[in-house]
Structure formats: structure tokens, C-alpha cells
Backbone as a ProteinNet text record, in pm:
[ID]
protein_1_A
[PRIMARY]
XXXXXXXXXXXXXXXXXXXXXXXXXXXXXXXXXXXXXXXXXXXXXXXXXXXXXXXXXXXXXXXXXXXXXXXXXXXXXXXXXXXXXXXXXXXXXXXXX
[TERTIARY]
-477.7	-539.4	-436.5	-313.2	-209.1	-151	-162	-100.4	-140.4	-270.5	-305.7	-249.2	-252.6	-200.1	-50.4	22.5	167.3	202.1	120.4	140.6	126.3	26.6	6.8	119	164.1	277.4	399.8	427.1	544	536.2	423.2	407.7	426.9	379.9	389.2	531.6	598.7	731.8	842.5	822.4	926	910.4	786.9	765.8	687.6	634.6	553.2	422.2	374.9	250.6	141.7	32.6	-80.1	-175	-170	-252.9	-363.8	-473.6	-583	-717.5	-759.2	-883.1	-1009	-1003.6	-1122.4	-1119.2	-1014.2	-1004.6	-983.4	-901.6	-879.2	-746.7	-662.2	-528.4	-533	-443.8	-442.8	-378.1	-305.8	-259.9	-364.5	-413.5	-519.2	-476.3	-551	-519.8	-644	-622.2	-730.5	-701.5	-765.9	-736.7	-774.8	-852.4	-889.1	-773.3	-672.2	-556.4	-465.6	-431.4	-348.6	-202.2	-127.5	15.5	92.7	49	122	116.1	16.9	5.8	27.8	95.8	119.1	180.9	285.8	355.7	271.9	212.1	144.7	8.8	-66.9	-207.8	-262.8	-192.4	-251.7	-266.6	-164.7	-165.5	-175.1	-246.7	-268.7	-298.8	-298	-330.3	-479.7	-545.7	-685.6	-680.5	-688.4	-669.6	-774.2	-891.3	-995.2	-953.4	-863.2	-819.7	-686.1	-624.5	-495.7	-519	-454.8	-472.6	-405.3	-452.1	-398.6	-251.6	-201	-60.3	35.8	-17.9	66.2	42.4	148.1	135.4	119.2	77.5	64.7	199.9	306.1	440.2	483.6	457.3	492.2	410.1	282.7	197.1	250.8	295.5	351.9	479.7	562.6	684.5	651.2	553.4	511.4	461.9	380.4	330.7	446.3	540	650.6	741.6	773.3	861.4	795.1	671.9	602.5	579.3	546.7	524.4	653.6	765.6	895	926.6	908.7	933.9	838.7	712.6	612.6	647.8	688.3	722.9	843.1	947.3	1065.9	1031	950.2	912.8	826.4	728.4	630.8	676	736.3	768.2	912.4	1001.6	1143	1190.3	1099.3	1134.2	1250.8	1253	1360	1313.2	1349.8	1312.3	1420.6	1528.1	1636.7	1588.9	1482.2	1428.6	1382.7	1343.9	1293.7	1400.9	1524.6	1635.3	1663	1645	1678.4	1560.7	1444	1322.9	1321.2	1360.3	1350.6	1427.2	1555	1624.4	1568.5	1519.7	1461.6	1332	1248.2	1122.5	1149.5	1249.1	1283.6	1332.9	1415	1465.2	1351.2	1258.9	1144.6	1058.5	1035.7	955	1025.3	1156.7	1231.8	1231.6	1225.4	1224.5	1084.8	989	853.3	769.9	821.6	746.4	715.6
706.7	787.2	837.8	858.2	909.3	801.4	676.1	564.9	558.8	562	556.6	674.9	792	911.6	896.1	851.5	836.4	727.5	625.2	520.6	580.4	665.2	728.7	827.8	901.5	993	914.1	803.7	721.8	672.9	620.2	570.2	683.6	801.7	915.4	968.6	990.1	1051.4	953	824.3	725.4	674.2	651.2	588.9	675.7	788.3	870	803.5	717	644.2	698.3	739.4	791.5	675.8	625.4	511.8	562.5	604.1	663.9	629.4	504.6	463.9	531.5	581.9	643.4	796.5	854.5	1000.2	1062.7	997.9	1045.6	1119.1	1119.3	1177.8	1324.6	1404.7	1547.2	1578.2	1483.1	1497.4	1428.4	1501	1447.5	1455.7	1386.2	1377.3	1407.5	1471.4	1493.7	1406.3	1289.3	1197.5	1252	1358.5	1418.2	1495.8	1528.4	1602.1	1505.2	1542.3	1456.8	1455.3	1363.2	1349.1	1477.2	1554.2	1676.7	1781.5	1774	1867.3	1798.7	1685.8	1605.8	1690	1763.8	1839.7	1955.4	2032.1	2154.8	2134	2034.2	2032.6	1900.3	1790.4	1661.1	1646.4	1684.9	1663	1795.9	1795.4	1918.1	1882.1	1982.8	1963.2	1988.8	1889.8	1904.9	1944.8	2073.6	2125	2072.9	2035.2	1980.9	1846.4	1775.8	1644.4	1650.1	1768.1	1781.3	1773.2	1675.2	1663.6	1780.1	1812.1	1927.5	1913.9	1791.9	1774.1	1791.3	1819.1	1846	1991.4	2070.7	2213.2	2232.1	2351.9	2382.7	2369.1	2413.7	2405.2	2260.1	2177.1	2035.8	1968.7	2001.5	1945.3	1983.6	2108.6	2153.2	2076.5	2050	1971	1828.2	1768.3	1631.2	1626.3	1722.8	1727.9	1736	1825.8	1849	1727.6	1663.2	1546	1431.6	1399.6	1291.2	1319.4	1444.8	1484.7	1469.4	1502	1489	1343.4	1255.8	1113.4	1059.4	1095.9	1052.1	1100	1224.8	1281.4	1210.2	1188.8	1119.4	979.5	912.1	774.6	770.9	859.5	852.5	922.3	1038.9	1118.7	1105.6	1067.1	1059.7	915.9	822	680.1	643.7	702.7	675.4	568.8	446.1	333.9	302.4	382.9	355.4	365.2	442	455.8	321.3	230.1	99.3	22.3	29.3	-40.5	20.4	149.5	220.4	229.7	193.4	210.6	125.3	1.1	-90.4	-39.3	-1.5	46.8	178.1	264.5	391.2	363.5	276.6	242.5	175.2	87.5	20.1	120	215.3	317.6	404.9	440.6	522.6	446	318.9	237.4	222.2	202.4	187.1	314.6	429.1	557.8	594	508.3	532.9	612.8	639	719	639
2001.1	1897.9	1798.1	1841.6	1752.9	1663	1703.4	1629.7	1482.3	1446.6	1304.2	1225.1	1284.4	1217.7	1192.7	1292.9	1278.6	1177.8	1169.2	1068.2	927.8	908.6	777.9	747.5	849.9	830.6	785.5	851	816.3	671.9	629.7	491.9	391	425.4	335.1	325.5	439.2	434.7	398.9	422.7	390.1	247.2	203.4	72.4	-25.7	19.2	-69.8	-105	-16.2	-39	52.4	-7.4	68.9	97	218.7	259.8	351.7	291.5	366.9	304.1	313.8	247.9	303.5	426.7	487.6	488.3	430.8	428	563.3	648.1	784.9	803.1	701.7	712.6	673.5	728.8	698	563.8	505.6	367.6	281.4	183.3	97.6	-48.1	-131.5	-273.5	-355.1	-468.4	-563.9	-685.3	-695.7	-805.5	-943	-948.5	-1077.1	-1139.3	-1057.6	-1107.8	-1183.5	-1305.5	-1389.7	-1348.8	-1407.7	-1378.3	-1407.2	-1505.7	-1542.5	-1430.9	-1343.6	-1231.7	-1097.2	-1101.3	-980.7	-869.5	-899.6	-795.3	-742.8	-830.6	-788.3	-725.1	-772.8	-734.2	-681	-695.8	-657.8	-506.7	-431.1	-286.3	-212.5	-101.7	-25.7	120	205.6	347.3	368.2	427.3	468.2	615.9	641.2	777.3	874.7	825.8	914	974.3	907.6	954.9	1029.9	1036	1106.1	1256.2	1321.8	1467.3	1539.8	1657.6	1730.4	1770.6	1775.7	1814.8	1695.9	1576.6	1459.8	1419.6	1429	1396.5	1245.6	1206.9	1064.8	994.8	1061	1002.1	983.6	1083.3	1072.5	963	954.5	849.1	711.9	696.8	568.9	536.2	637.7	617.1	577.3	643.7	611.6	467.2	428.4	291.1	192.2	216.2	124	110.7	221.1	216.1	139.9	176.3	108.3	-38.2	-67.8	-205.9	-287.3	-226.2	-294.3	-326	-228.2	-249.3	-356.1	-345.2	-442.4	-583.2	-595.2	-725.1	-785.8	-706.7	-757.5	-806	-730	-765	-890.7	-899.8	-1009	-1136.3	-1124.6	-1243.1	-1289.7	-1202.8	-1239.7	-1256.7	-1245.3	-1256.1	-1164.9	-1046.2	-950	-852.4	-878.9	-792.7	-689.7	-686.6	-591.9	-447.8	-424.4	-288.7	-233.8	-322.3	-279.3	-201.2	-248.7	-179.9	-42.8	-33.8	89.3	185.8	141.4	221.4	347.8	337.7	452.1	574.2	560.7	680.7	735.3	646.5	691.4	768.2	714.5	781.6	914.8	919.6	1044.5	1148.2	1105.8	1198.1	1250	1161.3	1203.4	1303.4	1278.1	1369.7	1503.6	1501.1	1626.1	1709.1	1638.6	1708.1	1758.1	1728.2	1774.8	1678.4	1559.5	1461.8	1347.9
[MASK]
+++++++++++++++++++++++++++++++++++++++++++++++++++++++++++++++++++++++++++++++++++++++++++++++++

């Protein structure tokens, strides 16, 4: 049961990509929010979807990390993360996360 959640956490914190077509992840997005409010209002925690094994503090950290990566990629035109993504993702997968 934790596997899909951890897969979404990994995509969010490593690449800043919200991969949740069914709305099952505790990090959610409001697509109506424009790019100018990307940092403040686009992404938020949907507490109803937060699994019991993820604390509120951990959920807030997951949100902040993924939001930071997403912001750098989208608003700062920083594509350098792409080169570094593969080893980070591999390390996370090897560690079981």
C-alpha cells in the first residue's frame, strides 16, 4: 500500500514532478493558479490524502522540497537538475525510497 505513495514522493522530491492522475497523493495542485503565484498558491497539502505513516511535519517537508525543485525548474530556467537527477533517483530507489 505504501509503494504508490513512495513512488509519488520520489517523483516530487527528486524532480519536482507531480505525478498523480487520480488525485491520490497528499501533495495537490490547483491548476487555476497562474505562474505568478506558483510558489505561494499552486501546491498544497491535501491532509485527507496523507497516509498515517507520514507525519504532518514530514508532509510539510515533502511539499517544500518538491515545490523548491519545481520552482527552480519552471521559474528560474534551471535545467541543471536534469543532469543530476539520474544518480539521485537511482540512490533513492536503492535506498528503498
